[in-house]
N, CA, C and O atoms as CSV, one atom per row, in Angstrom:
chain,resi,resn,atom,element,x,y,z
A,1,MET,N,N,140.744,237.020,205.091
A,1,MET,CA,C,139.920,238.112,205.583
A,1,MET,C,C,138.603,237.550,206.117
A,1,MET,O,O,137.970,236.719,205.466
A,2,ASN,N,N,138.198,238.000,207.286
A,2,ASN,CA,C,136.938,237.544,207.871
A,2,ASN,C,C,135.766,238.222,207.199
A,2,ASN,O,O,135.810,239.414,206.896
A,3,THR,N,N,134.717,237.450,206.969
A,3,THR,CA,C,133.484,238.027,206.452
A,3,THR,C,C,132.575,238.330,207.626
A,3,THR,O,O,132.793,237.845,208.736
A,4,GLU,N,N,131.561,239.128,207.376
A,4,GLU,CA,C,130.623,239.470,208.437
A,4,GLU,C,C,129.978,238.224,209.027
A,4,GLU,O,O,129.799,238.131,210.241
A,5,SER,N,N,129.626,237.260,208.166
A,5,SER,CA,C,128.962,236.065,208.672
A,5,SER,C,C,129.872,235.284,209.607
A,5,SER,O,O,129.388,234.653,210.547
A,6,GLU,N,N,131.188,235.313,209.370
A,6,GLU,CA,C,132.103,234.644,210.287
A,6,GLU,C,C,132.122,235.344,211.638
A,6,GLU,O,O,132.225,234.684,212.671
A,7,TYR,N,N,132.025,236.657,211.647
A,7,TYR,CA,C,131.989,237.395,212.902
A,7,TYR,C,C,130.726,237.082,213.695
A,7,TYR,O,O,130.764,236.995,214.922
A,8,LEU,N,N,129.616,236.914,212.999
A,8,LEU,CA,C,128.341,236.692,213.665
A,8,LEU,C,C,128.063,235.223,213.939
A,8,LEU,O,O,127.179,234.905,214.735
A,9,HIS,N,N,128.796,234.321,213.301
A,9,HIS,CA,C,128.552,232.886,213.457
A,9,HIS,C,C,128.584,232.495,214.933
A,9,HIS,O,O,129.546,232.779,215.646
A,10,GLY,N,N,127.519,231.840,215.371
A,10,GLY,CA,C,127.436,231.387,216.747
A,10,GLY,C,C,126.972,232.446,217.734
A,10,GLY,O,O,126.655,232.123,218.879
A,11,ASN,N,N,126.927,233.699,217.314
A,11,ASN,CA,C,126.507,234.775,218.203
A,11,ASN,C,C,125.146,235.334,217.810
A,11,ASN,O,O,124.375,235.757,218.671
A,12,PHE,N,N,124.852,235.339,216.537
A,12,PHE,CA,C,123.582,235.867,216.031
A,12,PHE,C,C,122.485,234.856,216.311
A,12,PHE,O,O,122.584,233.705,215.887
A,13,ARG,N,N,121.413,235.277,217.035
A,13,ARG,CA,C,120.356,234.347,217.430
A,13,ARG,C,C,119.001,234.697,216.831
A,13,ARG,O,O,118.002,234.086,217.211
A,14,GLY,N,N,118.925,235.636,215.928
A,14,GLY,CA,C,117.652,235.977,215.310
A,14,GLY,C,C,117.100,237.294,215.832
A,14,GLY,O,O,117.773,238.014,216.571
A,15,LEU,N,N,115.888,237.598,215.447
A,15,LEU,CA,C,115.240,238.848,215.815
A,15,LEU,C,C,115.066,238.946,217.319
A,15,LEU,O,O,114.517,238.036,217.940
A,16,GLN,N,N,115.529,240.043,217.913
A,16,GLN,CA,C,115.375,240.250,219.349
A,16,GLN,C,C,114.179,241.134,219.621
A,16,GLN,O,O,113.316,240.772,220.420
A,17,HIS,N,N,114.108,242.286,218.972
A,17,HIS,CA,C,112.926,243.137,219.038
A,17,HIS,C,C,112.985,244.159,217.923
A,17,HIS,O,O,114.030,244.361,217.305
A,18,LEU,N,N,111.874,244.792,217.675
A,18,LEU,CA,C,111.795,245.888,216.717
A,18,LEU,C,C,111.493,247.157,217.482
A,18,LEU,O,O,110.559,247.187,218.283
A,19,GLY,N,N,112.259,248.198,217.254
A,19,GLY,CA,C,112.030,249.479,217.911
A,19,GLY,C,C,111.131,250.353,217.061
A,19,GLY,O,O,111.357,250.522,215.862
A,20,LEU,N,N,110.109,250.906,217.694
A,20,LEU,CA,C,109.141,251.705,216.962
A,20,LEU,C,C,108.854,252.990,217.712
A,20,LEU,O,O,108.201,252.955,218.755
A,21,PRO,N,N,109.326,254.132,217.210
A,21,PRO,CA,C,109.014,255.402,217.858
A,21,PRO,C,C,107.546,255.747,217.661
A,21,PRO,O,O,107.003,255.592,216.567
A,22,VAL,N,N,106.907,256.217,218.732
A,22,VAL,CA,C,105.474,256.535,218.688
A,22,VAL,C,C,105.235,257.911,219.281
A,22,VAL,O,O,106.087,258.451,219.988
A,23,THR,N,N,104.069,258.475,218.988
A,23,THR,CA,C,103.742,259.806,219.500
A,23,THR,C,C,102.919,259.767,220.777
A,23,THR,O,O,102.907,260.740,221.532
A,24,ASP,N,N,102.226,258.654,221.034
A,24,ASP,CA,C,101.395,258.522,222.225
A,24,ASP,C,C,101.529,257.086,222.721
A,24,ASP,O,O,100.899,256.177,222.181
A,25,LEU,N,N,102.346,256.885,223.743
A,25,LEU,CA,C,102.654,255.536,224.213
A,25,LEU,C,C,101.404,254.788,224.670
A,25,LEU,O,O,101.232,253.619,224.322
A,26,ASP,N,N,100.539,255.428,225.432
A,26,ASP,CA,C,99.337,254.743,225.921
A,26,ASP,C,C,98.465,254.268,224.760
A,26,ASP,O,O,97.962,253.145,224.785
A,27,ASN,N,N,98.284,255.104,223.752
A,27,ASN,CA,C,97.496,254.743,222.574
A,27,ASN,C,C,98.126,253.544,221.855
A,27,ASN,O,O,97.421,252.627,221.433
A,28,SER,N,N,99.442,253.556,221.720
A,28,SER,CA,C,100.122,252.461,221.032
A,28,SER,C,C,100.093,251.180,221.848
A,28,SER,O,O,99.910,250.101,221.284
A,29,VAL,N,N,100.268,251.272,223.163
A,29,VAL,CA,C,100.177,250.084,224.021
A,29,VAL,C,C,98.782,249.479,223.898
A,29,VAL,O,O,98.645,248.259,223.804
A,30,ASP,N,N,97.755,250.309,223.896
A,30,ASP,CA,C,96.384,249.818,223.743
A,30,ASP,C,C,96.209,249.129,222.394
A,30,ASP,O,O,95.618,248.051,222.327
A,31,PHE,N,N,96.708,249.728,221.328
A,31,PHE,CA,C,96.591,249.165,219.982
A,31,PHE,C,C,97.239,247.785,219.918
A,31,PHE,O,O,96.614,246.826,219.464
A,32,TYR,N,N,98.492,247.682,220.372
A,32,TYR,CA,C,99.191,246.397,220.297
A,32,TYR,C,C,98.591,245.372,221.257
A,32,TYR,O,O,98.641,244.173,220.984
A,33,SER,N,N,98.032,245.818,222.364
A,33,SER,CA,C,97.341,244.903,223.283
A,33,SER,C,C,96.138,244.274,222.594
A,33,SER,O,O,95.843,243.098,222.806
A,34,ARG,N,N,95.443,245.054,221.769
A,34,ARG,CA,C,94.291,244.527,221.028
A,34,ARG,C,C,94.708,243.455,220.029
A,34,ARG,O,O,93.891,242.625,219.630
A,35,LEU,N,N,95.983,243.470,219.620
A,35,LEU,CA,C,96.512,242.445,218.717
A,35,LEU,C,C,97.078,241.250,219.482
A,35,LEU,O,O,97.663,240.348,218.884
A,36,GLY,N,N,96.903,241.245,220.797
A,36,GLY,CA,C,97.353,240.112,221.600
A,36,GLY,C,C,98.713,240.275,222.249
A,36,GLY,O,O,99.188,239.354,222.912
A,37,PHE,N,N,99.352,241.424,222.076
A,37,PHE,CA,C,100.631,241.666,222.735
A,37,PHE,C,C,100.383,242.003,224.200
A,37,PHE,O,O,99.337,242.544,224.557
A,38,ARG,N,N,101.362,241.675,225.044
A,38,ARG,CA,C,101.277,242.058,226.457
A,38,ARG,C,C,102.541,242.821,226.818
A,38,ARG,O,O,103.626,242.542,226.308
A,39,ARG,N,N,102.378,243.779,227.698
A,39,ARG,CA,C,103.517,244.593,228.125
A,39,ARG,C,C,104.390,243.736,229.051
A,39,ARG,O,O,103.908,243.180,230.038
A,40,ILE,N,N,105.681,243.643,228.714
A,40,ILE,CA,C,106.596,242.865,229.542
A,40,ILE,C,C,107.610,243.750,230.261
A,40,ILE,O,O,108.327,243.278,231.144
A,41,LEU,N,N,107.675,245.023,229.892
A,41,LEU,CA,C,108.603,245.942,230.544
A,41,LEU,C,C,108.156,247.374,230.296
A,41,LEU,O,O,107.773,247.736,229.184
A,42,SER,N,N,108.209,248.179,231.346
A,42,SER,CA,C,107.989,249.619,231.228
A,42,SER,C,C,109.247,250.311,231.727
A,42,SER,O,O,109.836,249.900,232.727
A,43,ALA,N,N,109.648,251.345,231.039
A,43,ALA,CA,C,110.868,252.048,231.429
A,43,ALA,C,C,110.808,253.478,230.904
A,43,ALA,O,O,109.839,253.869,230.252
A,44,HIS,N,N,111.835,254.241,231.187
A,44,HIS,CA,C,111.975,255.574,230.609
A,44,HIS,C,C,113.458,255.896,230.475
A,44,HIS,O,O,114.307,255.306,231.143
A,45,VAL,N,N,113.738,256.834,229.605
A,45,VAL,CA,C,115.093,257.335,229.389
A,45,VAL,C,C,115.014,258.844,229.452
A,45,VAL,O,O,114.221,259.454,228.734
A,46,ASP,N,N,115.816,259.450,230.290
A,46,ASP,CA,C,115.848,260.906,230.376
A,46,ASP,C,C,116.822,261.462,229.353
A,46,ASP,O,O,118.021,261.184,229.398
A,47,GLU,N,N,116.289,262.252,228.431
A,47,GLU,CA,C,117.086,262.921,227.398
A,47,GLU,C,C,117.205,264.394,227.766
A,47,GLU,O,O,116.486,264.874,228.642
A,48,SER,N,N,118.089,265.098,227.117
A,48,SER,CA,C,118.278,266.518,227.422
A,48,SER,C,C,117.037,267.348,227.121
A,48,SER,O,O,116.824,268.386,227.748
A,49,ASP,N,N,116.205,266.903,226.161
A,49,ASP,CA,C,115.002,267.664,225.803
A,49,ASP,C,C,113.711,267.004,226.288
A,49,ASP,O,O,112.629,267.353,225.816
A,50,GLY,N,N,113.810,266.060,227.221
A,50,GLY,CA,C,112.608,265.457,227.791
A,50,GLY,C,C,112.769,263.982,228.075
A,50,GLY,O,O,113.803,263.385,227.776
A,51,ARG,N,N,111.749,263.410,228.649
A,51,ARG,CA,C,111.734,261.994,229.018
A,51,ARG,C,C,111.128,261.164,227.888
A,51,ARG,O,O,110.076,261.506,227.349
A,52,VAL,N,N,111.796,260.083,227.540
A,52,VAL,CA,C,111.307,259.133,226.559
A,52,VAL,C,C,110.709,257.960,227.327
A,52,VAL,O,O,111.408,257.282,228.080
A,53,LEU,N,N,109.406,257.723,227.132
A,53,LEU,CA,C,108.708,256.621,227.784
A,53,LEU,C,C,108.810,255.376,226.907
A,53,LEU,O,O,108.703,255.464,225.684
A,54,VAL,N,N,109.018,254.213,227.535
A,54,VAL,CA,C,109.264,252.978,226.793
A,54,VAL,C,C,108.367,251.860,227.310
A,54,VAL,O,O,108.154,251.726,228.515
A,55,ALA,N,N,107.846,251.062,226.385
A,55,ALA,CA,C,107.106,249.851,226.732
A,55,ALA,C,C,107.542,248.743,225.783
A,55,ALA,O,O,107.484,248.902,224.564
A,56,PHE,N,N,107.977,247.623,226.345
A,56,PHE,CA,C,108.270,246.448,225.537
A,56,PHE,C,C,107.027,245.570,225.533
A,56,PHE,O,O,106.491,245.231,226.588
A,57,MET,N,N,106.568,245.203,224.330
A,57,MET,CA,C,105.367,244.410,224.137
A,57,MET,C,C,105.776,243.075,223.499
A,57,MET,O,O,106.616,243.041,222.600
A,58,GLU,N,N,105.170,241.970,223.977
A,58,GLU,CA,C,105.559,240.646,223.481
A,58,GLU,C,C,104.340,239.812,223.151
A,58,GLU,O,O,103.323,239.865,223.843
A,59,GLN,N,N,104.459,239.036,222.078
A,59,GLN,CA,C,103.479,238.008,221.742
A,59,GLN,C,C,104.211,236.878,221.036
A,59,GLN,O,O,104.819,237.090,219.987
A,60,ARG,N,N,104.158,235.694,221.598
A,60,ARG,CA,C,104.735,234.493,220.990
A,60,ARG,C,C,106.176,234.688,220.529
A,60,ARG,O,O,106.540,234.276,219.427
A,61,GLY,N,N,106.977,235.303,221.355
A,61,GLY,CA,C,108.389,235.485,221.051
A,61,GLY,C,C,108.722,236.706,220.216
A,61,GLY,O,O,109.900,237.003,220.019
A,62,VAL,N,N,107.725,237.424,219.720
A,62,VAL,CA,C,107.961,238.659,218.976
A,62,VAL,C,C,107.901,239.813,219.973
A,62,VAL,O,O,106.911,239.985,220.684
A,63,ILE,N,N,108.968,240.595,220.013
A,63,ILE,CA,C,109.031,241.715,220.957
A,63,ILE,C,C,109.149,243.018,220.181
A,63,ILE,O,O,109.992,243.163,219.296
A,64,ILE,N,N,108.279,243.965,220.534
A,64,ILE,CA,C,108.300,245.298,219.942
A,64,ILE,C,C,108.571,246.294,221.059
A,64,ILE,O,O,107.893,246.301,222.087
A,65,GLU,N,N,109.569,247.129,220.839
A,65,GLU,CA,C,109.856,248.208,221.782
A,65,GLU,C,C,109.163,249.467,221.277
A,65,GLU,O,O,109.544,250.029,220.250
A,66,LEU,N,N,108.148,249.900,222.005
A,66,LEU,CA,C,107.464,251.153,221.686
A,66,LEU,C,C,108.100,252.239,222.537
A,66,LEU,O,O,108.229,252.075,223.750
A,67,TYR,N,N,108.495,253.334,221.926
A,67,TYR,CA,C,109.035,254.419,222.728
A,67,TYR,C,C,108.479,255.752,222.255
A,67,TYR,O,O,108.561,256.115,221.081
A,68,GLN,N,N,107.906,256.470,223.231
A,68,GLN,CA,C,107.304,257.772,222.949
A,68,GLN,C,C,108.413,258.803,222.908
A,68,GLN,O,O,109.045,259.099,223.922
A,69,VAL,N,N,108.638,259.339,221.733
A,69,VAL,CA,C,109.712,260.305,221.539
A,69,VAL,C,C,109.365,261.638,222.179
A,69,VAL,O,O,108.220,261.885,222.558
A,70,THR,N,N,110.370,262.487,222.293
A,70,THR,CA,C,110.168,263.805,222.886
A,70,THR,C,C,109.308,264.666,221.968
A,70,THR,O,O,109.161,264.364,220.784
A,71,ALA,N,N,108.752,265.716,222.506
A,71,ALA,CA,C,107.837,266.590,221.764
A,71,ALA,C,C,108.446,267.082,220.455
A,71,ALA,O,O,107.746,267.190,219.449
A,72,ARG,N,N,109.722,267.376,220.462
A,72,ARG,CA,C,110.401,267.889,219.273
A,72,ARG,C,C,110.334,266.884,218.117
A,72,ARG,O,O,110.241,267.287,216.958
A,73,GLU,N,N,110.378,265.593,218.418
A,73,GLU,CA,C,110.400,264.559,217.379
A,73,GLU,C,C,109.016,264.078,216.953
A,73,GLU,O,O,108.889,263.415,215.924
A,74,ARG,N,N,107.990,264.396,217.717
A,74,ARG,CA,C,106.651,263.857,217.433
A,74,ARG,C,C,106.081,264.326,216.102
A,74,ARG,O,O,105.467,263.540,215.381
A,75,GLU,N,N,106.274,265.590,215.769
A,75,GLU,CA,C,105.720,266.102,214.507
A,75,GLU,C,C,106.334,265.402,213.306
A,75,GLU,O,O,105.640,265.134,212.325
A,76,GLU,N,N,107.620,265.104,213.368
A,76,GLU,CA,C,108.269,264.383,212.270
A,76,GLU,C,C,107.642,263.002,212.102
A,76,GLU,O,O,107.393,262.567,210.977
A,77,ILE,N,N,107.388,262.318,213.198
A,77,ILE,CA,C,106.780,260.991,213.125
A,77,ILE,C,C,105.359,261.086,212.590
A,77,ILE,O,O,104.964,260.283,211.744
A,78,ARG,N,N,104.588,262.049,213.066
A,78,ARG,CA,C,103.210,262.209,212.586
A,78,ARG,C,C,103.161,262.469,211.088
A,78,ARG,O,O,102.209,262.071,210.417
A,79,ALA,N,N,104.189,263.138,210.559
A,79,ALA,CA,C,104.207,263.508,209.147
A,79,ALA,C,C,104.581,262.334,208.236
A,79,ALA,O,O,104.353,262.410,207.029
A,80,ARG,N,N,105.136,261.274,208.769
A,80,ARG,CA,C,105.552,260.140,207.947
A,80,ARG,C,C,104.357,259.241,207.652
A,80,ARG,O,O,103.643,258.833,208.568
A,81,LYS,N,N,104.142,258.938,206.398
A,81,LYS,CA,C,103.008,258.100,206.007
A,81,LYS,C,C,103.113,256.688,206.562
A,81,LYS,O,O,102.112,256.129,207.008
A,82,ASP,N,N,104.308,256.100,206.543
A,82,ASP,CA,C,104.481,254.713,206.959
A,82,ASP,C,C,105.290,254.576,208.242
A,82,ASP,O,O,105.902,253.531,208.459
A,83,GLY,N,N,105.316,255.584,209.091
A,83,GLY,CA,C,106.091,255.497,210.322
A,83,GLY,C,C,107.574,255.385,210.025
A,83,GLY,O,O,108.002,255.654,208.902
A,84,HIS,N,N,108.351,254.999,210.996
A,84,HIS,CA,C,109.795,254.878,210.806
A,84,HIS,C,C,110.192,253.526,210.245
A,84,HIS,O,O,111.274,253.398,209.672
A,85,ILE,N,N,109.364,252.531,210.391
A,85,ILE,CA,C,109.591,251.215,209.810
A,85,ILE,C,C,108.489,251.045,208.773
A,85,ILE,O,O,107.320,251.290,209.069
A,86,ASP,N,N,108.844,250.631,207.570
A,86,ASP,CA,C,107.820,250.490,206.537
A,86,ASP,C,C,106.761,249.478,206.943
A,86,ASP,O,O,105.566,249.749,206.826
A,87,HIS,N,N,107.184,248.323,207.416
A,87,HIS,CA,C,106.222,247.355,207.930
A,87,HIS,C,C,106.910,246.346,208.831
A,87,HIS,O,O,108.116,246.116,208.741
A,88,ILE,N,N,106.114,245.758,209.694
A,88,ILE,CA,C,106.529,244.654,210.537
A,88,ILE,C,C,105.668,243.483,210.096
A,88,ILE,O,O,104.442,243.593,210.069
A,89,ALA,N,N,106.296,242.357,209.747
A,89,ALA,CA,C,105.537,241.217,209.238
A,89,ALA,C,C,105.387,240.148,210.311
A,89,ALA,O,O,106.353,239.775,210.978
A,90,PHE,N,N,104.164,239.664,210.465
A,90,PHE,CA,C,103.854,238.600,211.406
A,90,PHE,C,C,103.378,237.375,210.629
A,90,PHE,O,O,102.647,237.502,209.647
A,91,ASP,N,N,103.789,236.204,211.066
A,91,ASP,CA,C,103.378,234.945,210.458
A,91,ASP,C,C,102.017,234.541,211.017
A,91,ASP,O,O,101.811,234.585,212.229
A,92,VAL,N,N,101.086,234.147,210.147
A,92,VAL,CA,C,99.781,233.653,210.598
A,92,VAL,C,C,99.489,232.313,209.934
A,92,VAL,O,O,99.965,232.039,208.833
A,93,ALA,N,N,98.699,231.478,210.618
A,93,ALA,CA,C,98.340,230.163,210.086
A,93,ALA,C,C,97.291,230.263,208.985
A,93,ALA,O,O,97.310,229.471,208.043
A,94,ASP,N,N,96.377,231.224,209.093
A,94,ASP,CA,C,95.296,231.378,208.114
A,94,ASP,C,C,95.083,232.863,207.866
A,94,ASP,O,O,94.417,233.537,208.651
A,95,VAL,N,N,95.642,233.370,206.783
A,95,VAL,CA,C,95.607,234.801,206.498
A,95,VAL,C,C,94.184,235.291,206.243
A,95,VAL,O,O,93.846,236.415,206.617
A,96,ASP,N,N,93.351,234.474,205.619
A,96,ASP,CA,C,91.978,234.893,205.345
A,96,ASP,C,C,91.193,235.059,206.645
A,96,ASP,O,O,90.434,236.015,206.801
A,97,GLU,N,N,91.379,234.132,207.566
A,97,GLU,CA,C,90.723,234.222,208.869
A,97,GLU,C,C,91.224,235.449,209.640
A,97,GLU,O,O,90.436,236.153,210.272
A,98,ALA,N,N,92.521,235.695,209.586
A,98,ALA,CA,C,93.087,236.858,210.272
A,98,ALA,C,C,92.526,238.155,209.695
A,98,ALA,O,O,92.233,239.093,210.437
A,99,PHE,N,N,92.377,238.208,208.373
A,99,PHE,CA,C,91.826,239.396,207.719
A,99,PHE,C,C,90.420,239.690,208.230
A,99,PHE,O,O,90.116,240.819,208.616
A,100,VAL,N,N,89.568,238.674,208.229
A,100,VAL,CA,C,88.190,238.852,208.685
A,100,VAL,C,C,88.166,239.298,210.143
A,100,VAL,O,O,87.422,240.210,210.507
A,101,GLU,N,N,88.975,238.660,210.969
A,101,GLU,CA,C,88.998,238.981,212.395
A,101,GLU,C,C,89.394,240.441,212.640
A,101,GLU,O,O,88.744,241.136,213.421
A,102,LEU,N,N,90.453,240.906,211.977
A,102,LEU,CA,C,90.918,242.275,212.210
A,102,LEU,C,C,89.983,243.307,211.572
A,102,LEU,O,O,89.763,244.376,212.140
A,103,LYS,N,N,89.440,242.996,210.406
A,103,LYS,CA,C,88.493,243.921,209.776
A,103,LYS,C,C,87.245,244.058,210.639
A,103,LYS,O,O,86.748,245.167,210.839
A,104,THR,N,N,86.736,242.943,211.150
A,104,THR,CA,C,85.559,242.961,212.014
A,104,THR,C,C,85.828,243.754,213.291
A,104,THR,O,O,84.929,244.404,213.826
A,105,ALA,N,N,87.072,243.697,213.778
A,105,ALA,CA,C,87.448,244.408,215.008
A,105,ALA,C,C,87.672,245.903,214.768
A,105,ALA,O,O,87.926,246.649,215.713
A,106,GLY,N,N,87.580,246.342,213.514
A,106,GLY,CA,C,87.674,247.766,213.225
A,106,GLY,C,C,89.060,248.299,212.963
A,106,GLY,O,O,89.267,249.511,213.015
A,107,PHE,N,N,90.026,247.427,212.681
A,107,PHE,CA,C,91.371,247.909,212.364
A,107,PHE,C,C,91.373,248.593,210.996
A,107,PHE,O,O,90.545,248.289,210.138
A,108,ASP,N,N,92.308,249.514,210.807
A,108,ASP,CA,C,92.452,250.272,209.569
A,108,ASP,C,C,93.157,249.396,208.528
A,108,ASP,O,O,94.382,249.274,208.549
A,109,MET,N,N,92.398,248.796,207.633
A,109,MET,CA,C,92.931,247.861,206.648
A,109,MET,C,C,93.590,248.621,205.496
A,109,MET,O,O,93.031,249.595,204.993
A,110,VAL,N,N,94.780,248.174,205.078
A,110,VAL,CA,C,95.482,248.785,203.946
A,110,VAL,C,C,94.971,248.194,202.632
A,110,VAL,O,O,94.765,248.926,201.664
A,111,GLN,N,N,94.766,246.877,202.591
A,111,GLN,CA,C,94.260,246.210,201.395
A,111,GLN,C,C,92.781,245.866,201.576
A,111,GLN,O,O,92.287,245.738,202.697
A,112,GLU,N,N,92.092,245.721,200.451
A,112,GLU,CA,C,90.674,245.337,200.494
A,112,GLU,C,C,90.490,243.851,200.758
A,112,GLU,O,O,89.409,243.423,201.163
A,113,LYS,N,N,91.533,243.061,200.534
A,113,LYS,CA,C,91.523,241.615,200.774
A,113,LYS,C,C,92.975,241.146,200.799
A,113,LYS,O,O,93.860,241.870,200.344
A,114,PRO,N,N,93.237,239.948,201.322
A,114,PRO,CA,C,94.602,239.430,201.285
A,114,PRO,C,C,95.087,239.290,199.836
A,114,PRO,O,O,94.334,238.880,198.953
A,115,LEU,N,N,96.337,239.632,199.617
A,115,LEU,CA,C,96.937,239.587,198.282
A,115,LEU,C,C,97.900,238.413,198.172
A,115,LEU,O,O,98.522,238.017,199.157
A,116,PHE,N,N,98.020,237.857,196.966
A,116,PHE,CA,C,98.933,236.743,196.707
A,116,PHE,C,C,100.221,237.268,196.102
A,116,PHE,O,O,100.200,238.142,195.236
A,117,LEU,N,N,101.335,236.735,196.557
A,117,LEU,CA,C,102.636,237.002,195.955
A,117,LEU,C,C,103.269,235.671,195.575
A,117,LEU,O,O,103.142,234.686,196.302
A,118,ASP,N,N,103.937,235.645,194.454
A,118,ASP,CA,C,104.596,234.421,193.996
A,118,ASP,C,C,105.969,234.298,194.660
A,118,ASP,O,O,106.991,234.184,193.983
A,119,PHE,N,N,105.976,234.324,195.966
A,119,PHE,CA,C,107.191,234.152,196.747
A,119,PHE,C,C,107.186,232.739,197.315
A,119,PHE,O,O,106.135,232.102,197.368
A,120,TRP,N,N,108.321,232.249,197.734
A,120,TRP,CA,C,108.458,230.935,198.334
A,120,TRP,C,C,108.076,229.856,197.325
A,120,TRP,O,O,107.883,230.153,196.146
A,121,LYS,N,N,107.969,228.648,197.761
A,121,LYS,CA,C,107.718,227.527,196.849
A,121,LYS,C,C,106.317,227.566,196.256
A,121,LYS,O,O,106.140,227.335,195.060
A,122,ARG,N,N,105.305,227.860,197.101
A,122,ARG,CA,C,103.908,227.870,196.639
A,122,ARG,C,C,103.267,229.242,196.765
A,122,ARG,O,O,102.053,229.372,196.613
A,123,GLY,N,N,104.054,230.252,197.037
A,123,GLY,CA,C,103.530,231.595,197.175
A,123,GLY,C,C,103.186,231.943,198.610
A,123,GLY,O,O,103.363,231.139,199.525
A,124,CYS,N,N,102.693,233.147,198.785
A,124,CYS,CA,C,102.235,233.590,200.094
A,124,CYS,C,C,101.094,234.584,199.897
A,124,CYS,O,O,100.932,235.172,198.828
A,125,LYS,N,N,100.322,234.753,200.945
A,125,LYS,CA,C,99.243,235.741,200.946
A,125,LYS,C,C,99.473,236.665,202.131
A,125,LYS,O,O,99.956,236.249,203.185
A,126,TYR,N,N,99.116,237.928,201.934
A,126,TYR,CA,C,99.322,238.894,203.007
A,126,TYR,C,C,98.310,240.024,202.913
A,126,TYR,O,O,97.656,240.219,201.889
A,127,PHE,N,N,98.200,240.757,204.006
A,127,PHE,CA,C,97.481,242.026,204.051
A,127,PHE,C,C,98.125,242.823,205.176
A,127,PHE,O,O,98.901,242.289,205.970
A,128,ALA,N,N,97.795,244.094,205.230
A,128,ALA,CA,C,98.363,244.947,206.275
A,128,ALA,C,C,97.284,245.820,206.895
A,128,ALA,O,O,96.260,246.116,206.278
A,129,VAL,N,N,97.542,246.223,208.132
A,129,VAL,CA,C,96.719,247.215,208.825
A,129,VAL,C,C,97.640,248.368,209.200
A,129,VAL,O,O,98.861,248.215,209.247
A,130,ARG,N,N,97.040,249.521,209.464
A,130,ARG,CA,C,97.819,250.682,209.904
A,130,ARG,C,C,97.687,250.834,211.411
A,130,ARG,O,O,96.608,250.677,211.983
A,131,GLY,N,N,98.813,251.144,212.033
A,131,GLY,CA,C,98.839,251.430,213.460
A,131,GLY,C,C,98.558,252.894,213.727
A,131,GLY,O,O,98.344,253.663,212.790
A,132,PRO,N,N,98.557,253.294,214.995
A,132,PRO,CA,C,98.171,254.648,215.363
A,132,PRO,C,C,99.110,255.740,214.853
A,132,PRO,O,O,98.705,256.900,214.773
A,133,ASP,N,N,100.344,255.402,214.507
A,133,ASP,CA,C,101.265,256.394,213.966
A,133,ASP,C,C,101.593,256.140,212.506
A,133,ASP,O,O,102.619,256.605,212.010
A,134,GLY,N,N,100.720,255.398,211.806
A,134,GLY,CA,C,100.885,255.166,210.379
A,134,GLY,C,C,101.724,253.959,210.032
A,134,GLY,O,O,101.906,253.657,208.853
A,135,GLU,N,N,102.244,253.254,211.036
A,135,GLU,CA,C,103.053,252.073,210.726
A,135,GLU,C,C,102.180,250.989,210.097
A,135,GLU,O,O,101.001,250.857,210.424
A,136,LYS,N,N,102.777,250.220,209.195
A,136,LYS,CA,C,102.047,249.123,208.564
A,136,LYS,C,C,102.426,247.818,209.260
A,136,LYS,O,O,103.604,247.508,209.432
A,137,LEU,N,N,101.405,247.064,209.657
A,137,LEU,CA,C,101.593,245.746,210.250
A,137,LEU,C,C,101.087,244.740,209.248
A,137,LEU,O,O,99.904,244.727,208.910
A,138,GLU,N,N,101.986,243.891,208.771
A,138,GLU,CA,C,101.653,242.925,207.734
A,138,GLU,C,C,101.381,241.564,208.371
A,138,GLU,O,O,102.095,241.146,209.283
A,139,PHE,N,N,100.365,240.888,207.898
A,139,PHE,CA,C,100.030,239.542,208.328
A,139,PHE,C,C,100.212,238.638,207.129
A,139,PHE,O,O,99.564,238.826,206.099
A,140,ASN,N,N,101.099,237.647,207.257
A,140,ASN,CA,C,101.608,236.899,206.129
A,140,ASN,C,C,101.458,235.409,206.359
A,140,ASN,O,O,101.753,234.913,207.447
A,141,GLN,N,N,100.998,234.687,205.335
A,141,GLN,CA,C,100.929,233.226,205.386
A,141,GLN,C,C,101.695,232.676,204.206
A,141,GLN,O,O,101.354,232.953,203.056
A,142,ILE,N,N,102.736,231.894,204.482
A,142,ILE,CA,C,103.446,231.195,203.421
A,142,ILE,C,C,102.628,229.946,203.093
A,142,ILE,O,O,102.333,229.143,203.977
A,143,LEU,N,N,102.269,229.789,201.834
A,143,LEU,CA,C,101.392,228.684,201.421
A,143,LEU,C,C,102.180,227.415,201.131
A,143,LEU,O,O,101.594,226.394,200.771
């Protein structure tokens, strides 16, 4: 019997992008641009209840698909504390420096300081900021 890993062997190449439904595409594009992402594609999809606007944002090989949902779906997204994805984690070289930089820039910090977790061989430190629709963006350094 084939296992899932045998089916994916040689075809699975890693993270391609993360899809994130948003309520205001321009606001979200601006937010992610402030984090160093650049728009690499703009598109739209016509649905029966309206047009879904799409922007693909990229930074250093990480691609996030932001898509503004139709009016009917926006209230559900606004009501979610952590958005549709609990968090997106980004690797950083110096988590303490990243914390100071984002706090100084006025981002909505979730933690008061980077936190240590006893993960990996020597642990890791992380903190998170909130995006415009409540999504958590985690900045993580494996020590």
